KOLGU-100883 format. One record per residue (C-alpha): residue in three letters; x negated, y negated, z. Coordinates in steps of 0.2 Angstrom, whole numbers, padded with zeros to 4 digits, always signed. Last residue first. Layout:
N
(node "ala" (X Y Z))
...
END
This chain:
487
(node "unk" (+0015 +0035 -0182))
(node "unk" (+0029 +0023 -0178))
(node "unk" (+0029 +0023 -0160))
(node "unk" (+0013 +0016 -0157))
(node "unk" (+0010 +0013 -0140))
(node "unk" (-0004 +0002 -0132))
(node "unk" (-0003 -0010 -0148))
(node "unk" (-0016 -0017 -0157))
(node "unk" (-0023 -0033 -0163))
(node "unk" (-0032 -0038 -0148))
(node "unk" (-0026 -0055 -0141))
(node "unk" (-0009 -0059 -0150))
(node "unk" (-0005 -0039 -0153))
(node "unk" (-0008 -0031 -0135))
(node "unk" (-0006 -0048 -0126))
(node "unk" (+0014 -0049 -0130))
(node "unk" (+0022 -0057 -0145))
(node "unk" (+0034 -0069 -0134))
(node "unk" (+0016 -0074 -0125))
(node "unk" (+0009 -0077 -0143))
(node "unk" (+0024 -0087 -0148))
(node "unk" (+0025 -0098 -0132))
(node "unk" (+0005 -0101 -0133))
(node "unk" (-0006 -0091 -0121))
(node "unk" (-0013 -0103 -0107))
(node "unk" (-0030 -0105 -0102))
(node "unk" (-0037 -0118 -0112))
(node "unk" (-0056 -0118 -0120))
(node "unk" (-0062 -0134 -0112))
(node "unk" (-0048 -0143 -0101))
(node "unk" (-0041 -0127 -0095))
(node "unk" (-0059 -0119 -0093))
(node "unk" (-0064 -0133 -0081))
(node "unk" (-0047 -0135 -0073))
(node "unk" (-0047 -0116 -0069))
(node "unk" (-0063 -0117 -0063))
(node "unk" (-0062 -0133 -0050))
(node "unk" (-0045 -0125 -0044))
(node "unk" (-0055 -0108 -0041))
(node "unk" (-0069 -0115 -0030))
(node "unk" (-0059 -0126 -0019))
(node "unk" (-0045 -0113 -0016))
(node "unk" (-0056 -0097 -0014))
(node "unk" (-0071 -0107 -0006))
(node "unk" (-0058 -0114 +0007))
(node "unk" (-0049 -0097 +0010))
(node "unk" (-0063 -0089 +0013))
(node "unk" (-0071 -0102 +0027))
(node "unk" (-0055 -0100 +0034))
(node "unk" (-0055 -0080 +0036))
(node "unk" (-0073 -0080 +0042))
(node "unk" (-0068 -0092 +0057))
(node "unk" (-0052 -0083 +0061))
(node "unk" (-0064 -0066 +0064))
(node "unk" (-0075 -0079 +0073))
(node "unk" (-0061 -0083 +0085))
(node "unk" (-0056 -0065 +0086))
(node "unk" (-0074 -0061 +0092))
(node "unk" (-0072 -0073 +0107))
(node "unk" (-0059 -0059 +0113))
(node "unk" (-0073 -0049 +0118))
(node "unk" (-0067 -0036 +0131))
(node "unk" (-0066 -0019 +0120))
(node "unk" (-0044 -0025 +0116))
(node "unk" (-0052 -0040 +0110))
(node "unk" (-0066 -0034 +0099))
(node "unk" (-0084 -0027 +0098))
(node "unk" (-0086 -0027 +0116))
(node "unk" (-0106 -0026 +0121))
(node "unk" (-0112 -0008 +0125))
(node "unk" (-0120 -0004 +0142))
(node "unk" (-0137 -0005 +0144))
(node "unk" (-0136 -0016 +0161))
(node "unk" (-0143 -0031 +0152))
(node "unk" (-0129 -0029 +0138))
(node "unk" (-0131 -0016 +0125))
(node "unk" (-0130 -0018 +0103))
(node "unk" (-0118 -0031 +0094))
(node "unk" (-0114 -0018 +0082))
(node "unk" (-0109 -0003 +0095))
(node "unk" (-0099 +0005 +0082))
(node "unk" (-0086 +0019 +0084))
(node "unk" (-0086 +0017 +0105))
(node "unk" (-0089 -0002 +0102))
(node "unk" (-0072 -0005 +0097))
(node "unk" (-0064 -0017 +0085))
(node "unk" (-0044 -0018 +0090))
(node "unk" (-0042 -0036 +0090))
(node "unk" (-0055 -0045 +0079))
(node "unk" (-0050 -0031 +0066))
(node "unk" (-0033 -0037 +0067))
(node "unk" (-0037 -0053 +0061))
(node "unk" (-0049 -0048 +0046))
(node "unk" (-0034 -0035 +0042))
(node "unk" (-0021 -0048 +0042))
(node "unk" (-0031 -0061 +0030))
(node "unk" (-0036 -0045 +0019))
(node "unk" (-0015 -0040 +0016))
(node "unk" (-0010 -0057 +0016))
(node "unk" (-0021 -0060 +0000))
(node "unk" (-0023 -0043 -0005))
(node "unk" (-0004 -0038 -0004))
(node "unk" (+0006 -0054 -0007))
(node "unk" (-0009 -0062 -0016))
(node "unk" (-0011 -0049 -0029))
(node "unk" (+0008 -0049 -0030))
(node "unk" (+0009 -0041 -0048))
(node "unk" (+0016 -0057 -0057))
(node "unk" (+0012 -0069 -0044))
(node "unk" (+0026 -0081 -0051))
(node "unk" (+0028 -0095 -0037))
(node "unk" (+0045 -0096 -0030))
(node "unk" (+0040 -0102 -0014))
(node "unk" (+0055 -0096 -0003))
(node "unk" (+0055 -0081 -0015))
(node "unk" (+0038 -0077 -0014))
(node "unk" (+0040 -0079 +0006))
(node "unk" (+0054 -0067 +0007))
(node "unk" (+0048 -0052 -0005))
(node "unk" (+0030 -0050 -0008))
(node "unk" (+0027 -0058 +0008))
(node "unk" (+0040 -0048 +0019))
(node "unk" (+0034 -0034 +0012))
(node "unk" (+0015 -0037 +0016))
(node "unk" (+0019 -0039 +0034))
(node "unk" (+0030 -0021 +0036))
(node "unk" (+0015 -0012 +0028))
(node "unk" (+0002 -0022 +0036))
(node "unk" (+0009 -0018 +0053))
(node "unk" (+0010 +0000 +0049))
(node "unk" (-0009 +0000 +0043))
(node "unk" (-0015 -0008 +0057))
(node "unk" (-0007 +0002 +0070))
(node "unk" (-0012 +0018 +0061))
(node "unk" (-0031 +0012 +0062))
(node "unk" (-0028 +0008 +0079))
(node "unk" (-0024 +0027 +0083))
(node "unk" (-0039 +0032 +0073))
(node "unk" (-0053 +0022 +0081))
(node "unk" (-0057 +0007 +0075))
(node "unk" (-0074 -0002 +0069))
(node "unk" (-0079 +0005 +0052))
(node "unk" (-0063 +0005 +0042))
(node "unk" (-0058 -0013 +0051))
(node "unk" (-0062 -0024 +0035))
(node "unk" (-0053 -0012 +0022))
(node "unk" (-0040 -0006 +0035))
(node "unk" (-0029 -0021 +0029))
(node "unk" (-0032 -0017 +0010))
(node "unk" (-0030 +0000 +0012))
(node "unk" (-0011 -0004 +0021))
(node "unk" (-0007 -0014 +0008))
(node "unk" (-0011 -0002 -0007))
(node "unk" (+0000 +0010 +0003))
(node "unk" (+0013 +0000 +0004))
(node "unk" (+0013 -0006 -0015))
(node "unk" (+0012 +0013 -0017))
(node "unk" (+0028 +0015 -0008))
(node "unk" (+0038 +0000 -0013))
(node "unk" (+0034 +0005 -0031))
(node "unk" (+0042 +0022 -0029))
(node "unk" (+0058 +0014 -0022))
(node "unk" (+0065 +0017 -0004))
(node "unk" (+0085 +0013 -0005))
(node "unk" (+0095 +0002 +0004))
(node "unk" (+0088 -0014 -0002))
(node "unk" (+0083 -0024 +0014))
(node "unk" (+0084 -0007 +0026))
(node "unk" (+0076 +0004 +0015))
(node "unk" (+0062 -0008 +0010))
(node "unk" (+0059 -0010 +0028))
(node "unk" (+0057 +0010 +0028))
(node "unk" (+0047 +0012 +0014))
(node "unk" (+0033 -0003 +0018))
(node "unk" (+0032 +0005 +0036))
(node "unk" (+0029 +0023 +0025))
(node "unk" (+0017 +0017 +0015))
(node "unk" (+0008 +0007 +0028))
(node "unk" (+0008 +0022 +0038))
(node "unk" (-0001 +0032 +0026))
(node "unk" (-0013 +0018 +0019))
(node "unk" (-0018 +0018 +0038))
(node "unk" (-0022 +0035 +0041))
(node "unk" (-0032 +0038 +0025))
(node "unk" (-0043 +0023 +0030))
(node "unk" (-0048 +0027 +0047))
(node "unk" (-0051 +0043 +0043))
(node "unk" (-0064 +0039 +0030))
(node "unk" (-0071 +0025 +0042))
(node "unk" (-0074 +0038 +0056))
(node "unk" (-0081 +0050 +0044))
(node "unk" (-0092 +0037 +0038))
(node "unk" (-0098 +0032 +0054))
(node "unk" (-0102 +0050 +0058))
(node "unk" (-0114 +0049 +0045))
(node "unk" (-0119 +0052 +0026))
(node "unk" (-0126 +0035 +0025))
(node "unk" (-0123 +0016 +0019))
(node "unk" (-0107 +0017 +0031))
(node "unk" (-0100 +0006 +0019))
(node "unk" (-0096 +0022 +0008))
(node "unk" (-0081 +0027 +0020))
(node "unk" (-0074 +0011 +0015))
(node "unk" (-0075 +0009 -0005))
(node "unk" (-0080 +0027 -0008))
(node "unk" (-0064 +0031 +0001))
(node "unk" (-0055 +0019 -0007))
(node "unk" (-0057 +0030 -0024))
(node "unk" (-0044 +0042 -0017))
(node "unk" (-0032 +0027 -0013))
(node "unk" (-0037 +0018 -0028))
(node "unk" (-0033 +0033 -0040))
(node "unk" (-0017 +0037 -0031))
(node "unk" (-0011 +0020 -0036))
(node "unk" (-0017 +0022 -0053))
(node "unk" (-0006 +0038 -0056))
(node "unk" (+0010 +0031 -0047))
(node "unk" (+0007 +0015 -0059))
(node "unk" (+0006 +0026 -0074))
(node "unk" (+0021 +0035 -0070))
(node "unk" (+0030 +0018 -0067))
(node "unk" (+0029 +0013 -0085))
(node "unk" (+0038 -0003 -0091))
(node "unk" (+0037 -0012 -0074))
(node "unk" (+0052 -0023 -0073))
(node "unk" (+0053 -0041 -0082))
(node "unk" (+0071 -0048 -0079))
(node "unk" (+0073 -0062 -0088))
(node "unk" (+0078 -0077 -0075))
(node "unk" (+0065 -0077 -0064))
(node "unk" (+0052 -0079 -0076))
(node "unk" (+0060 -0084 -0093))
(node "unk" (+0042 -0089 -0100))
(node "unk" (+0030 -0085 -0086))
(node "unk" (+0026 -0095 -0073))
(node "unk" (+0012 -0108 -0070))
(node "unk" (-0006 -0108 -0074))
(node "unk" (-0009 -0119 -0058))
(node "unk" (+0003 -0110 -0045))
(node "unk" (-0003 -0092 -0052))
(node "unk" (-0020 -0097 -0053))
(node "unk" (-0021 -0104 -0034))
(node "unk" (-0011 -0088 -0027))
(node "unk" (-0025 -0075 -0036))
(node "unk" (-0038 -0087 -0029))
(node "unk" (-0031 -0082 -0011))
(node "unk" (-0030 -0064 -0016))
(node "unk" (-0047 -0062 -0024))
(node "unk" (-0056 -0071 -0011))
(node "unk" (-0045 -0064 +0004))
(node "unk" (-0047 -0046 -0003))
(node "unk" (-0066 -0044 -0007))
(node "unk" (-0078 -0053 +0003))
(node "unk" (-0064 -0056 +0018))
(node "unk" (-0059 -0039 +0021))
(node "unk" (-0075 -0033 +0011))
(node "unk" (-0081 -0015 +0018))
(node "unk" (-0086 -0017 +0035))
(node "unk" (-0081 -0034 +0039))
(node "unk" (-0084 -0041 +0057))
(node "unk" (-0088 -0059 +0056))
(node "unk" (-0103 -0066 +0066))
(node "unk" (-0103 -0085 +0068))
(node "unk" (-0120 -0092 +0066))
(node "unk" (-0126 -0077 +0058))
(node "unk" (-0136 -0063 +0064))
(node "unk" (-0130 -0044 +0066))
(node "unk" (-0112 -0050 +0059))
(node "unk" (-0117 -0060 +0045))
(node "unk" (-0105 -0075 +0043))
(node "unk" (-0119 -0088 +0040))
(node "unk" (-0129 -0076 +0029))
(node "unk" (-0146 -0073 +0035))
(node "unk" (-0148 -0057 +0027))
(node "unk" (-0133 -0055 +0015))
(node "unk" (-0116 -0045 +0021))
(node "unk" (-0105 -0061 +0026))
(node "unk" (-0112 -0077 +0020))
(node "unk" (-0121 -0067 +0005))
(node "unk" (-0105 -0062 -0002))
(node "unk" (-0095 -0077 +0002))
(node "unk" (-0109 -0086 -0008))
(node "unk" (-0108 -0072 -0022))
(node "unk" (-0088 -0071 -0024))
(node "unk" (-0084 -0089 -0026))
(node "unk" (-0096 -0097 -0038))
(node "unk" (-0106 -0084 -0048))
(node "unk" (-0090 -0072 -0050))
(node "unk" (-0078 -0086 -0052))
(node "unk" (-0090 -0091 -0066))
(node "unk" (-0087 -0075 -0076))
(node "unk" (-0069 -0072 -0070))
(node "unk" (-0065 -0090 -0078))
(node "unk" (-0075 -0087 -0094))
(node "unk" (-0066 -0068 -0096))
(node "unk" (-0049 -0075 -0093))
(node "unk" (-0050 -0089 -0105))
(node "unk" (-0056 -0078 -0119))
(node "unk" (-0043 -0065 -0115))
(node "unk" (-0028 -0080 -0115))
(node "unk" (-0018 -0081 -0101))
(node "unk" (+0001 -0077 -0098))
(node "unk" (+0004 -0057 -0096))
(node "unk" (-0003 -0056 -0080))
(node "unk" (-0008 -0071 -0070))
(node "unk" (-0007 -0064 -0051))
(node "unk" (-0014 -0047 -0055))
(node "unk" (-0029 -0054 -0063))
(node "unk" (-0036 -0057 -0048))
(node "unk" (-0040 -0038 -0043))
(node "unk" (-0051 -0039 -0058))
(node "unk" (-0062 -0052 -0049))
(node "unk" (-0065 -0041 -0034))
(node "unk" (-0066 -0024 -0044))
(node "unk" (-0082 -0028 -0051))
(node "unk" (-0092 -0035 -0038))
(node "unk" (-0087 -0021 -0027))
(node "unk" (-0095 -0008 -0040))
(node "unk" (-0111 -0018 -0040))
(node "unk" (-0113 -0016 -0022))
(node "unk" (-0114 +0002 -0024))
(node "unk" (-0127 -0002 -0039))
(node "unk" (-0139 -0011 -0029))
(node "unk" (-0138 +0000 -0012))
(node "unk" (-0145 +0015 -0025))
(node "unk" (-0156 +0003 -0033))
(node "unk" (-0165 -0001 -0014))
(node "unk" (-0166 +0018 -0013))
(node "unk" (-0156 +0024 +0002))
(node "unk" (-0162 +0028 +0020))
(node "unk" (-0166 +0010 +0027))
(node "unk" (-0150 +0002 +0019))
(node "unk" (-0150 -0015 +0020))
(node "unk" (-0165 -0024 +0029))
(node "unk" (-0174 -0009 +0026))
(node "unk" (-0176 -0009 +0008))
(node "unk" (-0178 +0009 +0001))
(node "unk" (-0189 +0015 -0012))
(node "unk" (-0182 +0017 -0028))
(node "unk" (-0185 -0002 -0035))
(node "unk" (-0177 -0020 -0034))
(node "unk" (-0192 -0028 -0033))
(node "unk" (-0187 -0039 -0049))
(node "unk" (-0168 -0033 -0053))
(node "unk" (-0168 -0049 -0065))
(node "unk" (-0168 -0059 -0052))
(node "unk" (-0171 -0050 -0035))
(node "unk" (-0181 -0064 -0027))
(node "unk" (-0171 -0078 -0035))
(node "unk" (-0161 -0086 -0017))
(node "unk" (-0148 -0080 -0008))
(node "unk" (-0133 -0092 -0004))
(node "unk" (-0123 -0100 +0011))
(node "unk" (-0135 -0097 +0026))
(node "unk" (-0150 -0098 +0017))
(node "unk" (-0161 -0088 +0005))
(node "unk" (-0167 -0071 +0005))
(node "unk" (-0160 -0060 -0008))
(node "unk" (-0142 -0051 -0007))
(node "unk" (-0130 -0062 -0015))
(node "unk" (-0140 -0072 -0026))
(node "unk" (-0151 -0059 -0032))
(node "unk" (-0136 -0048 -0035))
(node "unk" (-0129 -0061 -0045))
(node "unk" (-0143 -0065 -0058))
(node "unk" (-0148 -0053 -0072))
(node "unk" (-0141 -0037 -0064))
(node "unk" (-0124 -0044 -0057))
(node "unk" (-0122 -0053 -0075))
(node "unk" (-0123 -0036 -0085))
(node "unk" (-0111 -0026 -0072))
(node "unk" (-0098 -0043 -0071))
(node "unk" (-0097 -0043 -0090))
(node "unk" (-0096 -0023 -0092))
(node "unk" (-0083 -0018 -0080))
(node "unk" (-0073 -0035 -0079))
(node "unk" (-0068 -0033 -0096))
(node "unk" (-0062 -0015 -0092))
(node "unk" (-0051 -0024 -0079))
(node "unk" (-0045 -0036 -0093))
(node "unk" (-0042 -0022 -0105))
(node "unk" (-0029 -0015 -0095))
(node "unk" (-0019 -0030 -0095))
(node "unk" (-0021 -0032 -0114))
(node "unk" (-0016 -0013 -0116))
(node "unk" (+0000 -0016 -0106))
(node "unk" (+0006 -0031 -0113))
(node "unk" (+0020 -0028 -0126))
(node "unk" (+0025 -0013 -0114))
(node "unk" (+0030 -0025 -0099))
(node "unk" (+0020 -0027 -0085))
(node "unk" (+0019 -0014 -0070))
(node "unk" (+0011 +0001 -0078))
(node "unk" (-0005 -0009 -0084))
(node "unk" (-0007 -0015 -0066))
(node "unk" (-0010 +0002 -0058))
(node "unk" (-0016 +0010 -0074))
(node "unk" (-0031 -0003 -0074))
(node "unk" (-0032 -0004 -0056))
(node "unk" (-0035 +0014 -0055))
(node "unk" (-0044 +0020 -0071))
(node "unk" (-0055 +0011 -0070))
(node "unk" (-0057 -0002 -0057))
(node "unk" (-0055 +0011 -0042))
(node "unk" (-0066 +0025 -0051))
(node "unk" (-0079 +0012 -0049))
(node "unk" (-0077 +0013 -0030))
(node "unk" (-0078 +0030 -0032))
(node "unk" (-0094 +0032 -0043))
(node "unk" (-0102 +0020 -0030))
(node "unk" (-0097 +0032 -0015))
(node "unk" (-0104 +0047 -0027))
(node "unk" (-0120 +0038 -0027))
(node "unk" (-0120 +0034 -0009))
(node "unk" (-0116 +0051 -0002))
(node "unk" (-0131 +0059 -0013))
(node "unk" (-0141 +0044 -0007))
(node "unk" (-0137 +0049 +0010))
(node "unk" (-0140 +0068 +0009))
(node "unk" (-0157 +0065 +0000))
(node "unk" (-0164 +0053 +0013))
(node "unk" (-0161 +0063 +0026))
(node "unk" (-0169 +0078 +0017))
(node "unk" (-0182 +0065 +0014))
(node "unk" (-0184 +0062 +0032))
(node "unk" (-0184 +0080 +0037))
(node "unk" (-0200 +0084 +0025))
(node "unk" (-0207 +0068 +0032))
(node "unk" (-0207 +0074 +0050))
(node "unk" (-0213 +0092 +0043))
(node "unk" (-0227 +0084 +0034))
(node "unk" (-0231 +0072 +0050))
(node "unk" (-0232 +0088 +0062))
(node "unk" (-0245 +0098 +0049))
(node "unk" (-0255 +0083 +0046))
(node "unk" (-0256 +0082 +0066))
(node "unk" (-0261 +0100 +0067))
(node "unk" (-0251 +0115 +0075))
(node "unk" (-0264 +0127 +0083))
(node "unk" (-0270 +0141 +0075))
(node "unk" (-0261 +0157 +0081))
(node "unk" (-0272 +0172 +0086))
(node "unk" (-0271 +0188 +0076))
(node "unk" (-0261 +0200 +0081))
(node "unk" (-0270 +0217 +0088))
(node "unk" (-0269 +0230 +0074))
(node "unk" (-0258 +0244 +0079))
(node "unk" (-0266 +0261 +0084))
(node "unk" (-0265 +0261 +0102))
(node "unk" (-0249 +0253 +0103))
(node "unk" (-0241 +0266 +0092))
(node "unk" (-0247 +0282 +0101))
(node "unk" (-0239 +0273 +0117))
(node "unk" (-0223 +0270 +0108))
(node "unk" (-0223 +0288 +0101))
(node "unk" (-0229 +0294 +0119))
(node "unk" (-0212 +0284 +0128))
(node "unk" (-0198 +0295 +0122))
(node "unk" (-0204 +0312 +0123))
(node "unk" (-0212 +0309 +0139))
(node "unk" (-0197 +0303 +0146))
(node "unk" (-0188 +0319 +0141))
(node "unk" (-0203 +0331 +0149))
(node "unk" (-0201 +0320 +0165))
(node "unk" (-0183 +0324 +0166))
(node "unk" (-0183 +0344 +0162))
(node "unk" (-0197 +0344 +0175))
(node "unk" (-0187 +0334 +0188))
(node "unk" (-0171 +0344 +0186))
(node "unk" (-0174 +0356 +0202))
(node "unk" (-0182 +0343 +0212))
(node "unk" (-0167 +0332 +0209))
(node "unk" (-0153 +0348 +0215))
(node "unk" (-0164 +0350 +0230))
(node "unk" (-0162 +0333 +0235))
(node "unk" (-0144 +0333 +0231))
(node "unk" (-0141 +0347 +0242))
(node "unk" (-0152 +0343 +0258))
(node "unk" (-0140 +0324 +0256))
(node "unk" (-0125 +0336 +0258))
(node "unk" (-0131 +0346 +0271))
(node "unk" (-0136 +0331 +0281))
(node "unk" (-0119 +0321 +0278))
(node "unk" (-0110 +0337 +0285))
(node "unk" (-0121 +0338 +0302))
(node "unk" (-0116 +0319 +0305))
(node "unk" (-0097 +0325 +0302))
END
């Protein structure tokens, strides 16, 4: 066996020796061209060291790109929130009233787009967001002075101050417009305009400053009672919903209510309006991240899931109550879910968002069907049952479900771990802060609204005359009709 191995090895060596010249020739043919190129190619120029100025320029370019992305998202979000008022809310409310009040109801939402915008630029943005005390801002931004195209780090460090201002303006527009659903079909246009102009100054502005303004009493990052309100649960929905209830009770019922049936005249328009509200709400909630960030994604997902869960929950409750699930119930449920998730959208994970939506859909259904009938107030389009009740519920549930995994707003403890945000996160104290925020929102809305209604009623009068109410808002207030079947 050993002799056989020696023979094999000898044979292989002879074979390699025989083919070695051919292998060397082939290898030389491959290597020589590269060697020749290496000899003739010019030597690479030495690289100059990167200067500090070049590094700063690169960092500035990155920051500019970041700012441009954030600014684009925020401008789109501002447009989405405006879309919620007109055409979203205008169509939603307009389709729910009787045909003779269609144009007048839409005009109330449209009027807020004009009146509040001018008021915001002149004075209310300053009172809401310029430095002041715990309850109201000052006059530093009066007439939009010092509101330029550079960022204001105290609010949004990556977008122009004017972008932040115009985004917040859209919230100020839709909030008073929501109240009009409570006194639909029975208030003079002039009285509505004066009342809601004053309401924006007296109720909305201080609440916005307390929750979102630097130094505000309820500000989550420095207030005495830090209240979590990512996109307006207390600022928008509690104030408008509670004020709607006060308005409905003070002004009184429509002529014939509840004996005379007053069904929606065009559910198709209301369905379109509700869908526009749903889409616009992504700017409302996800835009409140104030950046094109992962937090905006989280708020977007939470918003959509809550609306879907609430629409299903309302429809199921209605099916067991009436034997049918109506289109009106489905869109009302979706809006209730959007309302309830608004304060929580930037603080909760997807499954809690589903829970908040489902709870809100079932709860608001009971408020609209049972509680409203028990107390027999005429909240024409259920502004309180959806916005007041849903906003209050959402603010409280935020204190339970908020998670530092999504938004570690309270920073880290001494060991470097995020401080719990909500009750299930180990911070049950936050539920108390949420309750204080809700209580303040209810208080300022009730007192402020009652005073303003009384003043407007005693000066120019609130209520339509019986003749004008029977004729309808379209003809009596605007001299035109939403539908002209004669032409």
